C-alpha positions as CSV (number, residue, x, y, z in Angstrom):
1,X,-82.5,35.2,-10.9
2,X,-81.8,34.1,-14.4
3,X,-81.8,30.4,-13.4
4,X,-85.3,30.7,-11.9
5,X,-86.6,33.0,-14.5
6,X,-85.6,30.6,-17.2
7,X,-88.0,28.0,-15.7
8,X,-90.9,30.4,-15.5
9,X,-90.6,31.7,-19.0
10,X,-91.9,35.2,-18.3
11,X,-90.6,37.5,-21.1
12,X,-90.8,40.6,-19.0
13,X,-88.6,39.1,-16.2
14,X,-86.3,37.5,-18.7
15,X,-85.7,40.9,-20.3
16,X,-85.3,42.7,-17.0
17,X,-82.9,40.1,-15.4
18,X,-80.9,39.8,-18.6
19,X,-80.5,43.6,-18.9
20,X,-79.4,43.8,-15.2
21,X,-77.0,40.9,-15.6
22,X,-75.3,42.4,-18.6
23,X,-75.2,45.8,-16.8
24,X,-73.5,44.2,-13.9
25,X,-70.8,42.7,-16.1
26,X,-72.0,39.2,-16.7
27,X,-70.8,38.1,-20.2
28,X,-73.5,37.6,-22.8
29,X,-72.5,34.0,-23.2
30,X,-73.1,33.3,-19.5
31,X,-76.5,34.9,-19.7
32,X,-77.5,32.7,-22.6
33,X,-76.2,29.6,-20.8
34,X,-78.3,30.5,-17.6
35,X,-81.4,31.1,-19.7
36,X,-81.0,27.8,-21.3
37,X,-80.5,25.9,-18.0
38,X,-76.8,25.3,-18.5
39,X,-74.7,25.8,-15.4
40,X,-71.4,24.0,-16.4
41,X,-69.3,27.1,-16.7
42,X,-70.6,28.9,-13.6
43,X,-68.3,29.7,-10.7
44,X,-68.1,26.6,-8.4
45,X,-69.2,28.5,-5.4
46,X,-72.5,29.4,-7.1
47,X,-73.4,26.0,-8.7
48,X,-75.4,24.7,-5.7
49,X,-77.4,27.9,-5.4
50,X,-78.2,27.8,-9.2
51,X,-79.2,24.2,-9.2
52,X,-81.4,24.9,-6.1
53,X,-83.0,27.9,-7.8
54,X,-83.9,25.8,-10.8
55,X,-85.2,23.0,-8.6
56,X,-87.2,25.5,-6.5
57,X,-88.9,26.9,-9.5
58,X,-89.5,23.5,-11.2
59,X,-91.1,22.2,-8.0
60,X,-93.4,25.2,-7.6
61,X,-91.7,26.5,-4.5
62,X,-91.7,23.0,-2.9
63,X,-88.0,22.0,-2.9
64,X,-87.1,18.6,-1.6
65,X,-85.9,18.6,2.1
66,X,-82.5,17.3,1.1
67,X,-82.0,20.2,-1.3
68,X,-82.9,22.7,1.4
69,X,-80.6,21.0,3.8
70,X,-77.7,21.0,1.2
71,X,-78.3,24.7,0.5
72,X,-78.1,25.6,4.3
73,X,-75.1,23.3,4.7
74,X,-73.2,25.1,1.9
75,X,-74.2,28.7,2.5
76,X,-75.4,28.8,6.1
77,X,-79.0,29.3,7.3
78,X,-79.0,33.1,6.9
79,X,-77.8,33.1,3.3
80,X,-80.1,30.2,2.5
81,X,-83.1,32.1,3.9
82,X,-82.1,35.1,1.8
83,X,-81.9,32.9,-1.3
84,X,-85.4,31.5,-0.6
85,X,-86.8,35.1,-0.1
86,X,-85.4,36.2,-3.5
87,X,-86.8,33.1,-5.1
88,X,-90.3,33.9,-3.7
89,X,-90.0,37.5,-5.0
90,X,-89.0,36.2,-8.5
91,X,-91.9,33.8,-8.5
92,X,-94.3,36.6,-7.7
93,X,-92.9,38.8,-10.4
94,X,-93.0,36.0,-13.0
95,X,-96.6,35.1,-12.0
96,X,-97.6,38.7,-12.5
97,X,-95.8,39.0,-15.8
98,X,-97.3,35.8,-17.2
99,X,-100.7,36.8,-15.9
100,X,-100.5,40.2,-17.7
101,X,-99.5,38.4,-20.9
102,X,-102.5,36.1,-20.6
103,X,-104.8,39.0,-20.0
104,X,-103.4,40.8,-23.1
105,X,-103.9,37.7,-25.1
106,X,-107.5,37.3,-24.0
107,X,-108.6,40.9,-24.4
108,X,-106.9,41.2,-27.8
109,X,-108.3,37.9,-29.1
110,X,-104.8,36.5,-29.5
111,X,-103.1,39.4,-31.2
112,X,-101.0,40.5,-28.1
113,X,-99.4,38.6,-25.3
114,X,-98.8,34.9,-25.5
């Protein structure tokens, strides 16, 4: 979630996912690395999924076919489908958060939101 959220830049989702990651025991340093697109120190079994999540978000939910194939090859089709579902949910949440910020910005003449 943090890898995709970092691409979208929604402050609400960044806050929520950071809070949940820290509550689940992820070290603060790891959260910072994920939010800054750094995956070097992540567990090896998660690296492909994290790169895929970033690619998925950067490509506006249109990942390249070879990336989808690699994800399915590494994790199996059922887990790959679950990853894609979570990514769609994250995208929806980020779009809602960023839209709310824009609305706040417009109705406050630039005092609130971004």
